[in-house]
C-alpha positions as CSV (number, residue, x, y, z in Angstrom):
1,M,0.0,0.0,0.0
2,R,1.3,3.5,-0.9
3,R,1.4,6.0,2.1
4,R,-0.1,9.4,1.7
5,L,2.2,12.3,2.5
6,G,1.1,14.9,4.9
7,R,0.7,18.5,3.7
8,G,4.1,19.6,5.0
9,L,5.9,16.6,3.6
10,R,4.2,17.2,0.2
11,D,5.5,20.7,0.2
12,L,9.0,19.5,1.0
13,V,8.8,17.0,-1.8
14,A,7.5,19.6,-4.2
15,A,10.0,22.3,-3.3
16,P,12.8,22.7,-5.9
17,N,16.3,21.8,-4.7
18,P,19.2,22.5,-7.1
19,A,21.4,20.0,-5.3
20,R,19.2,17.1,-6.4
21,P,17.1,16.2,-9.4
22,A,13.4,17.0,-9.4
23,P,11.3,14.0,-8.1
24,S,9.4,11.9,-10.5
25,P,5.7,12.6,-10.7
26,I,3.6,10.6,-8.2
27,R,1.8,7.8,-10.0
28,A,-1.8,7.1,-9.2
29,P,-2.3,3.7,-7.6
30,R,-3.5,1.1,-10.0
31,P,-7.0,-0.3,-9.7
32,P,-7.5,-3.8,-8.3
33,I,-6.9,-6.4,-11.0
34,V,-8.8,-9.7,-10.8
35,C,-7.3,-12.6,-12.7
36,V,-10.0,-15.0,-13.7
37,A,-8.7,-18.6,-14.3
38,S,-9.8,-22.2,-14.5
39,G,-8.2,-25.5,-14.6
40,K,-9.8,-26.7,-17.8
41,G,-11.8,-25.4,-20.7
42,G,-15.6,-25.5,-20.6
43,T,-16.1,-24.3,-17.1
44,G,-17.8,-21.1,-18.2
45,K,-14.9,-18.8,-17.2
46,S,-15.3,-16.4,-20.0
47,V,-19.1,-16.3,-19.6
48,L,-18.5,-15.4,-16.0
49,T,-16.0,-12.7,-16.8
50,S,-18.2,-11.1,-19.4
51,N,-21.2,-11.0,-17.1
52,L,-19.2,-9.7,-14.2
53,A,-18.0,-6.9,-16.4
54,V,-21.6,-6.1,-17.3
55,H,-22.7,-6.2,-13.7
56,L,-19.9,-3.9,-12.5
57,A,-20.4,-1.4,-15.3
58,A,-24.2,-1.3,-14.7
59,S,-23.4,-0.6,-11.1
60,G,-21.6,2.6,-12.1
61,I,-18.0,1.2,-11.9
62,R,-15.5,1.9,-14.6
63,V,-14.5,-1.6,-15.5
64,L,-11.9,-2.7,-18.0
65,A,-12.0,-6.3,-19.2
66,I,-8.8,-7.7,-20.7
67,D,-8.9,-10.8,-22.8
68,A,-5.6,-12.6,-22.1
69,D,-6.6,-16.0,-23.4
70,M,-3.8,-15.9,-25.9
71,G,-4.8,-17.0,-29.4
72,L,-8.3,-18.2,-28.3
73,A,-9.8,-14.9,-27.2
74,N,-13.6,-14.8,-27.2
75,L,-14.8,-12.1,-24.8
76,H,-15.6,-9.9,-27.7
77,I,-17.9,-12.6,-29.1
78,L,-19.7,-13.0,-25.8
79,L,-20.2,-9.3,-25.5
80,G,-21.4,-8.9,-29.1
81,M,-18.4,-6.6,-30.1
82,R,-16.3,-6.4,-33.2
83,P,-13.0,-4.8,-31.9
84,R,-10.7,-3.1,-34.3
85,R,-7.6,-3.2,-32.0
86,T,-6.2,-6.0,-29.8
87,V,-3.7,-6.4,-27.0
88,L,-1.1,-7.4,-29.6
89,E,-0.6,-3.6,-30.1
90,V,0.3,-3.3,-26.4
91,I,2.7,-6.3,-26.6
92,D,4.5,-5.4,-29.8
93,R,3.9,-1.7,-30.5
94,G,4.0,-0.2,-27.0
95,A,0.4,1.0,-27.0
96,G,-1.4,1.5,-23.7
97,L,-4.3,-0.6,-22.6
98,D,-6.4,2.6,-22.4
99,D,-5.5,3.3,-26.0
100,I,-6.8,0.1,-27.5
101,A,-9.8,-0.5,-25.2
102,E,-13.2,-0.1,-26.9
103,V,-16.6,0.6,-25.3
104,G,-19.0,-2.2,-25.1
105,P,-22.4,-2.9,-23.4
106,V,-23.5,-0.6,-20.6
107,G,-20.2,1.3,-20.9
108,L,-17.8,-1.4,-20.0
109,R,-14.5,-1.3,-21.9
110,L,-12.7,-4.3,-23.5
111,A,-9.1,-4.7,-24.4
112,A,-9.7,-7.6,-26.9
113,G,-7.4,-10.5,-27.5
114,G,-6.3,-12.0,-30.8
115,S,-8.7,-14.8,-31.6
116,G,-7.3,-17.4,-34.0
117,V,-3.9,-15.6,-34.2
118,A,-1.3,-18.3,-34.0
119,E,1.4,-15.8,-33.0
120,M,-0.6,-14.9,-29.8
121,A,-0.7,-18.6,-28.7
122,D,3.1,-18.8,-28.4
123,L,4.3,-15.6,-26.8
124,D,7.5,-15.7,-24.8
125,S,7.7,-14.5,-21.3
126,G,9.2,-11.2,-22.2
127,R,6.3,-10.3,-24.5
128,I,3.8,-11.4,-22.0
129,G,5.6,-9.3,-19.4
130,R,4.9,-6.2,-21.5
131,L,1.2,-6.8,-21.1
132,V,1.5,-7.3,-17.4
133,A,3.5,-4.1,-17.1
134,A,0.9,-2.2,-19.0
135,M,-1.6,-3.1,-16.3
136,E,0.5,-1.4,-13.8
137,E,0.2,1.8,-15.8
138,L,-3.6,2.1,-15.7
139,G,-3.7,4.4,-12.8
140,R,-7.1,6.1,-12.4
141,Q,-8.3,5.0,-15.8
142,A,-10.4,2.2,-14.3
143,D,-11.9,1.3,-11.0
144,V,-11.7,-2.5,-11.5
145,V,-9.8,-4.6,-14.1
146,L,-10.9,-8.2,-15.0
147,V,-8.3,-10.3,-16.8
148,D,-9.7,-13.4,-18.6
149,T,-6.9,-15.8,-18.9
150,G,-6.5,-19.1,-20.8
151,A,-7.6,-22.3,-19.1
152,G,-4.9,-24.5,-17.4
153,I,-1.4,-23.7,-16.2
154,G,0.4,-22.9,-19.5
155,R,3.2,-20.3,-19.6
156,A,0.9,-17.4,-20.7
157,T,-1.6,-18.1,-17.9
158,T,0.9,-18.5,-15.1
159,S,2.5,-15.2,-16.0
160,F,-0.6,-13.5,-14.8
161,L,-1.3,-15.9,-12.0
162,Y,2.1,-15.3,-10.5
163,A,2.0,-11.5,-11.0
164,L,-1.4,-10.5,-9.8
165,E,-2.8,-10.5,-6.3
166,E,-6.5,-11.3,-6.8
167,I,-7.1,-14.7,-8.4
168,L,-10.6,-15.9,-9.1
169,V,-10.7,-19.6,-9.9
170,V,-13.8,-21.0,-11.7
171,T,-14.8,-24.6,-11.4
172,T,-17.9,-26.8,-11.9
173,P,-19.0,-29.7,-9.6
174,D,-17.4,-32.1,-12.2
175,L,-14.6,-34.0,-10.5
176,T,-12.1,-33.4,-13.4
177,A,-12.9,-29.7,-13.3
178,M,-12.3,-29.6,-9.5
179,T,-9.1,-31.6,-9.8
180,D,-7.7,-29.2,-12.5
181,A,-8.9,-26.1,-10.5
182,Y,-6.9,-27.4,-7.5
183,A,-3.9,-27.7,-9.8
184,V,-4.2,-23.9,-10.5
185,I,-4.7,-23.1,-6.8
186,K,-1.6,-25.2,-6.0
187,N,0.5,-23.4,-8.6
188,V,-0.6,-20.0,-7.2
189,A,0.1,-21.1,-3.6
190,H,3.6,-22.2,-4.4
191,N,4.5,-19.2,-6.6
192,N,2.5,-16.2,-5.5
193,A,2.6,-15.7,-1.7
194,A,0.7,-12.4,-1.9
195,A,-2.3,-13.7,-3.9
196,R,-5.8,-14.0,-2.5
197,L,-7.7,-16.9,-3.9
198,F,-11.4,-16.7,-4.7
199,L,-13.6,-19.5,-5.9
200,V,-16.8,-19.6,-7.9
201,V,-18.7,-22.8,-8.6
202,N,-20.4,-22.6,-12.0
203,R,-23.2,-24.8,-13.3
204,A,-24.2,-25.9,-9.8
205,P,-27.4,-28.0,-9.5
206,S,-28.2,-26.1,-6.3
207,A,-26.8,-23.6,-3.8
208,V,-26.2,-26.5,-1.4
209,E,-24.1,-28.4,-3.9
210,G,-22.2,-25.3,-4.8
211,L,-21.3,-24.7,-1.1
212,E,-20.3,-28.4,-0.8
213,V,-17.9,-28.1,-3.7
214,F,-16.3,-25.0,-2.1
215,S,-16.1,-26.6,1.3
216,R,-14.3,-29.6,-0.1
217,M,-11.8,-27.5,-2.0
218,D,-11.2,-25.1,0.8
219,R,-10.6,-27.9,3.2
220,I,-8.0,-29.5,0.9
221,S,-6.3,-26.2,0.2
222,R,-6.0,-25.3,3.9
223,R,-4.7,-28.8,4.8
224,F,-2.1,-29.3,2.0
225,L,-1.3,-25.8,0.9
226,G,-2.0,-23.7,4.0
227,R,-4.0,-21.3,1.9
228,P,-7.7,-20.6,2.6
229,L,-10.1,-19.9,-0.3
230,T,-12.8,-17.2,-0.3
231,Y,-16.2,-18.2,-1.7
232,L,-17.8,-15.7,-4.0
233,G,-20.8,-17.9,-4.7
234,H,-22.3,-20.2,-7.2
235,V,-24.0,-19.9,-10.6
236,L,-26.9,-22.3,-11.2
237,E,-27.1,-24.6,-14.2
238,D,-29.4,-22.7,-16.5
239,E,-30.4,-23.5,-20.1
240,R,-30.8,-19.8,-20.8
241,V,-27.0,-19.3,-20.5
242,P,-26.0,-21.2,-23.7
243,A,-28.9,-19.4,-25.4
244,S,-27.5,-16.1,-24.4
245,V,-24.0,-17.2,-25.6
246,A,-25.5,-18.1,-29.0
247,A,-27.2,-14.6,-29.1
248,Q,-23.8,-13.0,-28.3
249,R,-25.4,-11.1,-25.5
250,P,-24.6,-11.5,-21.8
251,I,-27.4,-13.2,-19.8
252,L,-27.5,-10.2,-17.5
253,L,-28.8,-8.2,-20.5
254,D,-30.5,-11.0,-22.4
255,Q,-32.4,-12.7,-19.6
256,P,-32.0,-10.6,-16.5
257,A,-34.7,-12.5,-14.6
258,A,-33.1,-15.9,-15.2
259,P,-31.8,-17.8,-12.1
260,A,-28.2,-17.8,-13.4
261,A,-28.4,-14.0,-13.8
262,A,-29.5,-13.6,-10.2
263,C,-26.5,-15.7,-9.2
264,L,-24.1,-13.7,-11.3
265,R,-25.2,-10.5,-9.7
266,G,-24.6,-12.1,-6.3
267,V,-21.1,-13.1,-7.3
268,G,-20.5,-9.6,-8.5
269,R,-21.6,-8.1,-5.2
270,S,-19.4,-10.6,-3.3
271,L,-16.4,-9.6,-5.4
272,L,-16.9,-5.9,-4.7
273,L,-17.2,-6.5,-1.0
274,E,-13.9,-8.5,-1.1
275,L,-12.2,-5.7,-3.0
276,G,-13.3,-3.2,-0.5
277,P,-13.1,0.6,-1.0
278,R,-10.8,0.2,-4.0
279,G,-13.4,-1.8,-5.9
280,A,-16.3,0.4,-4.9
281,A,-14.4,3.6,-5.8
282,G,-16.5,4.2,-8.9
283,V,-19.9,3.6,-7.4
284,P,-22.0,6.8,-7.1
285,R,-22.8,7.7,-3.5
286,A,-26.4,8.3,-2.5
287,G,-27.3,11.9,-1.8
């Protein structure tokens, strides 16, 4: 956390001193960056990310979604957008994320990935590092940043998992999905001591089963990794979700009264509570 200088100290810092060079401008603290990950494909990770972005933006929060699923980006499809620019410009041409981000539904902004671009699927660590560094430069340009990563623990995904402090892991009640989600959690626990680990159970048959999945994974993580998990909630299995995907319209906008939509709003509220004052910075205050 950056300390705020008192008025007197600020004056001292600002005062010119010919014996030493002028201080660098004070950088605005970056917004909280939430890395959304899953152990395997098909868990609904990108559907969750796109709907969380919609929920936050509809709540008055300046949200930037970054599609970091290298080579297989699809957030723009789920949001019904046709972006002209991608994060490849950030990686190879030095553009800023704010420069390439485009406005989507309810005012959210998307920094799109390169879908079907073979070059994006095989980025070295140095080029991926440029994208991570660009996130540090966002300053006050967003209140919350959501980073949709690729499934699994490939090089591109772990670059974000090891660099960011808010890790949201998505699983389903399926045993293979839970096993692979634990592999992600294990990698983060061993390589990112500062990270907080959140869990969302998608396609849950009921709220009870969602909580049971979380309890099982939290118990294992505490016992073998010494790391607690924070439960953000569940999303019910809902046939309206694939229908909204086919329509290229987030379910929060396509079917806002659907059970899954209610669950997604609950997950969004839980996330904001966990992020605290930083995440709620953009919410208009009553009165």
